[in-house]
VOKE-205772 format. One record per residue (C-alpha): residue in three letters; y, x, z. Coordinates in steps of 0.001 Angstrom, whole numbers, padded with zeros to 6 digits, always signed. Layout:
ALAYXZ;...
//
This chain:
MET+065916-139659+096466;GLY+062961-140340+098494;TRP+060602-138165+100776;TRP+060338-134589+098966;VAL+056668-134476+099303;HIS+056182-137720+097952;ASP+058811-137068+095089;LEU+057084-133770+094019;TRP+053432-135241+094203;ASN+054569-138404+092107;ALA+056200-136176+089687;GLY+052996-134234+089005;ARG+054284-131196+090639;GLU+051422-130687+093180;THR+051130-126942+092440;GLU+054879-126473+093217;LEU+054564-128696+096285;VAL+051581-126453+097621;SER+053426-123204+096677;TRP+056517-124260+098519;ILE+054729-125152+101801;PHE+052921-121995+101754;TRP+055859-119755+100992;VAL+058335-121355+103325;ILE+056037-120977+106284;ALA+054747-117466+105312;SER+058297-116022+104447;ILE+059923-117301+107613;THR+057067-116009+109753;LEU+057153-112635+108092;HIS+060971-112538+108215;GLU+061113-113134+111952;LEU+058023-110532+112378;ALA+060283-107856+110625;HIS+062929-108398+113114;GLY+060506-108081+115921;TRP+058851-105050+114551;VAL+062288-103283+114078;ALA+063483-104379+117551;THR+060270-102976+119054;PHE+060862-099667+117093;GLU+064373-099638+118550;GLY+062906-099826+122198;ASP+063220-103450+122931;ASP+060061-105108+124485;THR+061519-108575+124260;PRO+059449-109737+121330;ARG+056313-108507+122897;LYS+056964-109999+126299;THR+057930-113470+124767;GLY+054679-113547+122559;HIS+056716-113379+119299;LEU+054826-110509+117669;SER+052259-113139+116287;ILE+051473-114448+113057;ASN+051223-117953+114324;PRO+054129-119795+112372;VAL+054683-122228+115233;VAL+055693-119397+117438;HIS+058415-118512+114990;MET+059472-121837+113876;GLY+059107-124017+116659;ILE+058258-127800+116837;PRO+061884-128830+115706;SER+061848-126593+112583;MET+058293-127878+111711;VAL+059559-131528+111800;VAL+062793-130791+109768;PHE+060424-129008+107347;LEU+058180-132134+107045;VAL+061205-134377+106682;ILE+063481-132624+104178;GLY+061561-129187+103217;ILE+063751-126541+104828;ALA+063048-124756+108124;TRP+064218-121908+110287;GLY+062786-119329+112752;VAL+063855-117380+115799;MET+062965-114036+116927;PRO+064382-113236+120503;VAL+065750-109700+121104;ASN+067862-107884+123480;PRO+070369-105661+121574;TYR+071161-103910+125016;LYS+067814-102150+124684;PHE+068211-100845+121279;ARG+068044-097129+121380;HIS+070578-096832+118514;GLY+072974-099286+119698;LYS+075195-101024+117056;LEU+073172-099256+114252;GLY+069897-100464+115927;HIS+071439-104012+115927;ILE+072257-103705+112101;LEU+068883-102426+111396;VAL+067126-105246+113297;SER+069137-107983+111484;ALA+068733-106512+108039;ALA+064972-106137+108450;GLY+064513-109840+108040;PRO+066360-110192+104572;ALA+064610-106928+103654;MET+061276-108364+104157;ASN+062241-111280+102012;LEU+063445-109090+099153;LEU+059947-107157+099672;LEU+058053-110374+099372;ALA+059997-111390+096366;LEU+059468-107889+094733;VAL+055786-108185+095346;ALA+055400-111773+093984;LEU+057452-111372+090835;THR+055952-107915+089956;ALA+052393-109340+090254;LEU+053600-112304+088165;GLY+054945-109963+085472;LEU+051980-107519+085504;PHE+048923-109526+085940;VAL+049519-113303+085264;ASP+049822-115197+082002;PRO+051411-118528+082578;GLU+049618-120254+079957;SER+046139-119224+081061;LYS+046773-119217+084634;PRO+049612-121778+085478;PHE+048801-122286+089185;LEU+048914-118727+090005;ALA+052032-118200+087754;THR+053888-121198+089432;PHE+052588-119915+092990;LEU+054086-116469+092552;PHE+057220-117811+091028;VAL+057950-119928+093959;GLY+057268-117088+096220;GLY+059766-115037+094297;TYR+062776-117069+093887;LEU+062397-118756+097437;ASN+062368-115313+098962;ILE+065418-114293+097030;LEU+066957-117633+098323;LEU+066197-116646+101894;ALA+067525-113264+101480;MET+070791-114362+100042;PHE+071261-117216+102527;ASN+070528-114938+105535;LEU+072913-112320+104334;LEU+075891-114658+104351;PRO+078363-113611+106874;VAL+078263-116896+108806;PRO+077099-117232+112413;PRO+074164-117226+113441;LEU+072782-115709+110185;ASP+071885-112102+109888;GLY+074901-111146+107590;SER+077350-112232+110530;THR+075388-109909+112901;ILE+075596-107006+110474;LEU+079152-107532+109802;ALA+080004-108037+113511;ASN+078397-104584+114199;LEU+080308-102886+111583;SER+083718-104299+112334;PRO+085065-104804+116074;SER+087756-107383+114841;ILE+085065-109390+113037;GLU+082835-109148+116256;ARG+085736-110498+118407;LEU+086327-113367+115842;TYR+082649-114296+115968;ALA+082630-114231+119747;HIS+084922-117313+119715;PRO+083273-120409+121226;GLN+083644-122402+117959;ALA+082317-119712+115677;GLY+078675-121171+115734;PHE+079908-124751+115162;ILE+082009-123602+112195;GLY+078960-121640+110881;LEU+076783-124813+111188;PHE+079319-126947+109461;PHE+079494-124410+106826;MET+075846-124357+106231;LEU+075563-128254+106026;ALA+078387-128308+103617;LEU+076452-125665+101358;PHE+073281-127694+101314;MET+075241-130980+100602;SER+077242-129643+097688;ASN+076612-128478+094260;LEU+077112-124961+095355;GLY+073538-125055+097106;GLY+072055-126059+093753;VAL+073962-123406+091846;VAL+072552-120629+094175;PHE+069064-122169+093614;GLU+069315-121903+089956;ILE+070586-118209+090084;ALA+067634-117207+092295;GLN+065298-118944+089693;GLN+067144-117171+086810;LEU+066912-113922+088520;SER+063219-114269+089228;ALA+062349-115266+085653;GLN+064354-112347+084237;TYR+062757-109921+086547;ALA+059242-111108+085712;GLY+060082-111141+082162;ILE+061258-107683+082257;ILE+058205-106400+084074;SER+055917-108288+081664;SER+057613-106770+078737;LEU+056977-103100+079962;ILE+053210-103636+079727;HIS+053027-105703+076291;
//
């Protein structure tokens, strides 16, 4: 295995490469903005004060994330919020945390619905690949972020639903264990299995939509 950009380019998968770069950056940016928009609705002005209500990907991803993305093709984002300002308390925290994965599911739905309704893969292969990558990538992001592992959104949702889980996640080592779990996921076959599931779900949904109009 070499550099992912080089590998995809040499394999003749330029369309997939361009699509992956676009969708990773756009999806992470919109994921974080969704957190910020709901936090602002909840009465928290932290996203605005820190300048994070911006469409600039660098604001959300930061230089370290950009560098990692360049090297291995994956990245992350951050949206600073202050849960103590949420007008609905724990419910507000749950809504803010769920907003990011919800945005990814919405993006997947839009991309795959457009693929099924309007795009013939044989006559428009570039557009078909572009929309398919956007669909399965956002399903992946939603699934990943909903894992109940600190510091992912799923852990915040679960912690605000269960005081005992909240105390467990408050342990100083919880973040380290979560990081170890995520590294193990990426380095194991399980990561590949989840990747294939996301692609299969995307293909099946687009196929169902296409069949409805033909």
